[in-house]
C-alpha positions, -999 to +999 in steps of 0.1 A: +413-599+192+430-584+162+416-590+128+436-588+096+428-589+059+456-599+036+452-591-001+475-614-020+484-651-018+521-650-027+550-658-005+549-626+015+511-628+020+516-664+032+544-654+056+523-626+070+494-649+075+517-671+095+527-641+116+490-633+121+482-669+131+509-669+158+495-636+171+461-652+174+445-628+149+413-635+129+426-639+093+409-631+060+429-638+028+418-621-004+427-638-037+433-616-067+417-642-090+397-674-086+415-706-080+445-716-058+472-691-051+509-699-049+505-710-012+486-738+004+451-729+017+451-723+054+425-739+076+425-710+101+416-683+075+386-672+056+391-667+019+375-643-006+381-626-039+391-591-047+360-570-044+346-589-014+341-570+018+372-566+040+367-579+075+400-569+090+409-539+111+443-542+096+446-546+058+479-558+042+486-551+006+506-582-002+507-576-039+533-561-062+535-523-063+523-524-099+490-540-087+482-512-063+460-492-088+439-523-095+435-530-058+426-494-051+401-495-079+381-520-058+389-508-023+399-472-021+368-458-004+364-490+017+398-485+032+386-454+050+391-460+087+414-490+082+450-495+091+467-502+058+500-519+058+522-513+028+549-540+024+560-532-011+595-526-025+589-508-058+619-523-077+623-522-114+627-560-118+637-556-154+670-540-145+673-544-107+688-509-109+663-484-095+631-478-075+600-469-093+590-439-072+606-404-071+637-400-050+619-378-025+589-401-020+579-437-013+551-461-021+538-456+014+536-419+010+520-421-024+495-447-011+486-424+018+479-396-006+457-418-028+436-431+001+408-413+020+420-392+049+407-418+074+430-445+062+461-448+082+491-462+063+520-480+080+551-492+062+561-526+075+575-560+066+593-547+034+627-552+049+619-588+058+622-618+035+593-642+038+612-671+053+624-650+083+588-641+090+575-676+087+602-691+110+604-661+134+642-661+132+669-645+111+700-665+114+705-669+152+684-638+161+647-631+165+633-616+134+630-578+136+603-559+118+609-523+111+579-501+106+571-464+100+539-443+101+523-410+112+494-423+133+505-434+168+475-457+173+480-474+140+517-480+148+508-495+182+483-519+165+510-530+140+536-534+168+512-554+189+506-578+161+543-582+155+552-587+191+523-611+197+538-633+170+570-635+189+589-610+167+607-578+175+590-546+165+611-514+159+596-481+152+616-464+125+598-431+128+572-411+107+559-423+073+586-402+056+611-428+068+595-453+044+618-441+017+648-454+037+630-486+045+623-491+008+660-485+000+670-511+025+645-536+010+658-528-025+694-535-014+685-567+004+666-581-026+694-572-050+720-588-028+700-620-026+694-620-063+731-619-071+739-645-045+756-623-019+731-633+007+704-659+010+666-654+006+662-674+039+682-647+058+684-610+053+694-580+073+692-584+111+691-557+138+710-567+169+702-554+203 
């Protein structure tokens, strides 16, 4: 059985926990601070605080990009050997006008460079809005999760989790494709923010 640790208790962390529950995974949720998060506590998950041991084979960083240095301060060395799922969209939310990483890079690539060599980074879920993960549908279609990474076994593990939850998994290629995925996520969030789309929908990939 797959085990997953989700760092963060916001809307995306809650949505990915729902995906993991549908997939039958063992779930650990790590709060960034003591007290209740922004989502209701799940009865099918174990809870901890940042700094606690991570029990999951897969580790999801469900925190804002700006919080990555703090999380890595606690967990950098302990992520060695883990599959680390980066879901971030590094948007400058003061302007909604640009990404916060260089044009030739991505948060996923920068994360992989900051982690031990044994940590395997997969970019996933950043093109999905939380509601489409929780419901498993995007409009009239099954929710598609695009992902990218360089380690074949890590990508298989992420795809297995996605598909076991009843979602469609699509391999977008190597980790360098994370830049394009982050651009898609950026555009999707901006369109929702200005009312051109709804936060309950988002981009859909039709077969």
